[in-house]
Short mmCIF file of the C-alpha atoms (twelve columns), coordinates in Angstrom:
data_MODEL
# 
_entry.id   MODEL 
# 
loop_
_atom_site.group_PDB 
_atom_site.id 
_atom_site.type_symbol 
_atom_site.label_atom_id 
_atom_site.label_alt_id 
_atom_site.label_comp_id 
_atom_site.label_asym_id 
_atom_site.label_seq_id 
_atom_site.Cartn_x 
_atom_site.Cartn_y 
_atom_site.Cartn_z 
_atom_site.pdbx_PDB_model_num 
ATOM 1   C CA . UNK A 1   86.943  94.308  102.399 1 
ATOM 2   C CA . UNK A 2   85.700  94.756  98.746  1 
ATOM 3   C CA . UNK A 3   88.073  94.033  95.616  1 
ATOM 4   C CA . UNK A 4   88.304  97.883  95.165  1 
ATOM 5   C CA . UNK A 5   89.472  98.532  98.809  1 
ATOM 6   C CA . UNK A 6   91.942  95.645  98.462  1 
ATOM 7   C CA . UNK A 7   93.383  97.233  95.365  1 
ATOM 8   C CA . UNK A 8   93.653  100.784 96.762  1 
ATOM 9   C CA . UNK A 9   95.441  99.265  99.862  1 
ATOM 10  C CA . UNK A 10  98.114  97.528  97.923  1 
ATOM 11  C CA . UNK A 11  98.367  100.719 95.488  1 
ATOM 12  C CA . UNK A 12  98.567  102.915 98.535  1 
ATOM 13  C CA . UNK A 13  101.160 101.290 100.147 1 
ATOM 14  C CA . UNK A 14  103.664 100.346 97.339  1 
ATOM 15  C CA . UNK A 15  105.835 103.088 95.702  1 
ATOM 16  C CA . UNK A 16  106.989 100.868 92.768  1 
ATOM 17  C CA . UNK A 17  105.093 99.186  89.834  1 
ATOM 18  C CA . UNK A 18  106.550 96.203  87.497  1 
ATOM 19  C CA . UNK A 19  105.780 97.631  83.946  1 
ATOM 20  C CA . UNK A 20  105.741 94.685  81.223  1 
ATOM 21  C CA . UNK A 21  106.222 95.823  77.679  1 
ATOM 22  C CA . UNK A 22  107.272 93.928  74.557  1 
ATOM 23  C CA . UNK A 23  109.207 94.896  71.274  1 
ATOM 24  C CA . UNK A 24  107.907 94.932  67.983  1 
ATOM 25  C CA . UNK A 25  108.685 90.901  67.701  1 
ATOM 26  C CA . UNK A 26  106.807 90.458  70.882  1 
ATOM 27  C CA . UNK A 27  109.962 89.726  73.223  1 
ATOM 28  C CA . UNK A 28  108.798 90.850  76.510  1 
ATOM 29  C CA . UNK A 29  110.515 93.000  78.969  1 
ATOM 30  C CA . UNK A 30  109.757 93.815  82.536  1 
ATOM 31  C CA . UNK A 31  111.237 96.415  84.719  1 
ATOM 32  C CA . UNK A 32  110.404 98.160  88.218  1 
ATOM 33  C CA . UNK A 33  109.586 102.080 87.896  1 
ATOM 34  C CA . UNK A 34  108.689 104.526 90.640  1 
ATOM 35  C CA . UNK A 35  105.364 105.855 90.137  1 
ATOM 36  C CA . UNK A 36  102.513 108.529 90.680  1 
ATOM 37  C CA . UNK A 37  99.116  107.637 90.231  1 
ATOM 38  C CA . UNK A 38  95.913  109.625 89.402  1 
ATOM 39  C CA . UNK A 39  92.863  107.278 89.340  1 
ATOM 40  C CA . UNK A 40  93.477  104.826 86.518  1 
ATOM 41  C CA . UNK A 41  96.522  106.751 85.246  1 
ATOM 42  C CA . UNK A 42  100.136 105.914 86.387  1 
ATOM 43  C CA . UNK A 43  102.907 108.394 85.736  1 
ATOM 44  C CA . UNK A 44  106.575 107.814 85.829  1 
ATOM 45  C CA . UNK A 45  109.895 109.241 84.360  1 
ATOM 46  C CA . UNK A 46  112.281 107.157 82.116  1 
ATOM 47  C CA . UNK A 47  114.946 107.691 79.446  1 
ATOM 48  C CA . UNK A 48  113.465 107.385 75.937  1 
ATOM 49  C CA . UNK A 49  116.707 104.961 75.431  1 
ATOM 50  C CA . UNK A 50  115.404 102.526 78.153  1 
ATOM 51  C CA . UNK A 51  114.351 99.201  76.956  1 
ATOM 52  C CA . UNK A 52  110.705 99.781  78.154  1 
ATOM 53  C CA . UNK A 53  110.637 103.315 76.789  1 
ATOM 54  C CA . UNK A 54  111.724 101.943 73.313  1 
ATOM 55  C CA . UNK A 55  109.289 99.183  73.379  1 
ATOM 56  C CA . UNK A 56  106.397 101.648 74.407  1 
ATOM 57  C CA . UNK A 57  107.250 103.318 70.651  1 
ATOM 58  C CA . UNK A 58  106.612 100.459 69.046  1 
ATOM 59  C CA . UNK A 59  103.686 98.851  71.047  1 
ATOM 60  C CA . UNK A 60  101.612 100.927 73.472  1 
ATOM 61  C CA . UNK A 61  100.223 97.673  75.056  1 
ATOM 62  C CA . UNK A 62  101.561 96.982  78.459  1 
ATOM 63  C CA . UNK A 63  100.870 95.363  81.747  1 
ATOM 64  C CA . UNK A 64  101.271 96.300  85.385  1 
ATOM 65  C CA . UNK A 65  101.827 94.863  88.768  1 
ATOM 66  C CA . UNK A 66  102.067 96.425  91.834  1 
ATOM 67  C CA . UNK A 67  102.583 94.168  95.186  1 
ATOM 68  C CA . UNK A 68  104.216 94.115  98.429  1 
ATOM 69  C CA . UNK A 69  107.445 91.849  98.151  1 
ATOM 70  C CA . UNK A 70  107.962 91.912  102.091 1 
ATOM 71  C CA . UNK A 71  104.996 89.861  103.192 1 
ATOM 72  C CA . UNK A 72  105.350 86.282  104.066 1 
ATOM 73  C CA . UNK A 73  104.649 83.576  101.426 1 
ATOM 74  C CA . UNK A 74  100.780 83.182  101.241 1 
ATOM 75  C CA . UNK A 75  100.171 86.593  102.680 1 
ATOM 76  C CA . UNK A 76  100.642 88.449  99.177  1 
ATOM 77  C CA . UNK A 77  98.189  90.810  97.626  1 
ATOM 78  C CA . UNK A 78  98.402  92.363  94.310  1 
ATOM 79  C CA . UNK A 79  97.054  94.670  91.805  1 
ATOM 80  C CA . UNK A 80  97.346  93.776  88.196  1 
ATOM 81  C CA . UNK A 81  96.339  95.739  85.111  1 
ATOM 82  C CA . UNK A 82  96.438  95.827  81.206  1 
ATOM 83  C CA . UNK A 83  96.964  99.646  79.879  1 
ATOM 84  C CA . UNK A 84  97.597  101.710 77.212  1 
ATOM 85  C CA . UNK A 85  101.096 103.365 77.504  1 
ATOM 86  C CA . UNK A 86  103.837 105.852 76.045  1 
ATOM 87  C CA . UNK A 87  105.009 109.297 76.616  1 
ATOM 88  C CA . UNK A 88  102.659 112.149 77.737  1 
ATOM 89  C CA . UNK A 89  101.495 114.412 74.841  1 
ATOM 90  C CA . UNK A 90  103.161 117.681 74.988  1 
ATOM 91  C CA . UNK A 91  99.593  119.360 75.401  1 
ATOM 92  C CA . UNK A 92  99.137  117.057 78.575  1 
ATOM 93  C CA . UNK A 93  102.497 117.593 80.154  1 
ATOM 94  C CA . UNK A 94  101.611 120.358 82.556  1 
ATOM 95  C CA . UNK A 95  98.991  118.203 84.276  1 
ATOM 96  C CA . UNK A 96  101.196 115.018 84.137  1 
ATOM 97  C CA . UNK A 97  104.064 116.356 85.929  1 
ATOM 98  C CA . UNK A 98  101.900 117.796 88.447  1 
ATOM 99  C CA . UNK A 99  100.641 114.729 89.236  1 
ATOM 100 C CA . UNK A 100 103.604 113.303 89.491  1 
ATOM 101 C CA . UNK A 101 105.206 116.161 91.579  1 
ATOM 102 C CA . UNK A 102 102.185 115.983 94.066  1 
ATOM 103 C CA . UNK A 103 103.386 112.425 94.960  1 
ATOM 104 C CA . UNK A 104 107.177 113.255 94.612  1 
ATOM 105 C CA . UNK A 105 106.550 115.891 97.370  1 
ATOM 106 C CA . UNK A 106 104.783 113.482 99.385  1 
ATOM 107 C CA . UNK A 107 107.684 111.003 99.436  1 
ATOM 108 C CA . UNK A 108 110.283 113.992 100.328 1 
ATOM 109 C CA . UNK A 109 111.747 113.261 96.923  1 
ATOM 110 C CA . UNK A 110 111.721 116.658 95.309  1 
ATOM 111 C CA . UNK A 111 109.883 118.111 92.155  1 
ATOM 112 C CA . UNK A 112 110.368 117.784 88.717  1 
ATOM 113 C CA . UNK A 113 109.779 120.769 86.206  1 
ATOM 114 C CA . UNK A 114 108.915 120.366 82.715  1 
ATOM 115 C CA . UNK A 115 112.454 121.452 81.592  1 
ATOM 116 C CA . UNK A 116 113.799 118.256 82.987  1 
ATOM 117 C CA . UNK A 117 111.140 116.381 80.777  1 
ATOM 118 C CA . UNK A 118 111.208 117.980 77.268  1 
ATOM 119 C CA . UNK A 119 113.905 119.448 75.099  1 
ATOM 120 C CA . UNK A 120 117.420 118.405 75.359  1 
ATOM 121 C CA . UNK A 121 116.589 116.620 78.672  1 
ATOM 122 C CA . UNK A 122 117.489 112.905 78.990  1 
ATOM 123 C CA . UNK A 123 114.034 111.954 80.554  1 
ATOM 124 C CA . UNK A 124 110.450 111.939 79.515  1 
ATOM 125 C CA . UNK A 125 107.257 111.744 81.408  1 
ATOM 126 C CA . UNK A 126 105.347 108.521 80.664  1 
ATOM 127 C CA . UNK A 127 101.717 107.600 81.164  1 
ATOM 128 C CA . UNK A 128 99.971  104.207 81.698  1 
ATOM 129 C CA . UNK A 129 95.906  104.382 81.520  1 
ATOM 130 C CA . UNK A 130 94.561  101.181 82.869  1 
ATOM 131 C CA . UNK A 131 92.018  99.395  80.501  1 
ATOM 132 C CA . UNK A 132 91.641  96.256  82.791  1 
ATOM 133 C CA . UNK A 133 92.299  95.159  86.456  1 
ATOM 134 C CA . UNK A 134 92.412  92.536  88.736  1 
ATOM 135 C CA . UNK A 135 93.245  92.074  92.575  1 
ATOM 136 C CA . UNK A 136 94.561  88.812  93.568  1 
ATOM 137 C CA . UNK A 137 92.182  87.235  96.218  1 
ATOM 138 C CA . UNK A 138 93.418  87.400  99.874  1 
ATOM 139 C CA . UNK A 139 91.165  84.416  101.189 1 
ATOM 140 C CA . UNK A 140 93.710  82.044  101.425 1 
ATOM 141 C CA . UNK A 141 92.289  80.043  98.436  1 
ATOM 142 C CA . UNK A 142 93.855  79.240  95.035  1 
ATOM 143 C CA . UNK A 143 95.587  81.889  93.150  1 
ATOM 144 C CA . UNK A 144 92.810  83.957  91.789  1 
ATOM 145 C CA . UNK A 145 92.609  87.181  90.357  1 
ATOM 146 C CA . UNK A 146 89.022  89.147  90.875  1 
ATOM 147 C CA . UNK A 147 88.396  91.474  88.182  1 
ATOM 148 C CA . UNK A 148 87.809  95.294  89.222  1 
ATOM 149 C CA . UNK A 149 85.122  97.900  88.104  1 
ATOM 150 C CA . UNK A 150 86.027  98.813  84.546  1 
ATOM 151 C CA . UNK A 151 87.940  102.365 84.686  1 
# 
């Protein structure tokens, strides 16, 4: 199995990613978010007042990790990425919410209208666009992250 195939397997089998952000002073914060994905773009819905959302207002650099926490020790596979992240721009909201809704419907958890992520709504749609990515080697060797093709 290639590294890209391994990454796809990890991403297809896991519904949450851990989003890592930092505030203006560089203080780190990590949080799980349910996501929908389109290629190298990861979408989620959050409150702008959430710590990770506020961090993205001042620093758009983020890191992502996706992994299956249910596998036995030593059997883990993981996807890692650096990304540029933030609220989805108004002109891109229709496309972004369609991607989010396609996954949401596939998971049986309903859909979101644009009214739920605009105006006076308490939520906004966010996107992280991957700039670099890696997959954890599954060969039983040392903790190695193998680079994936540049997006």
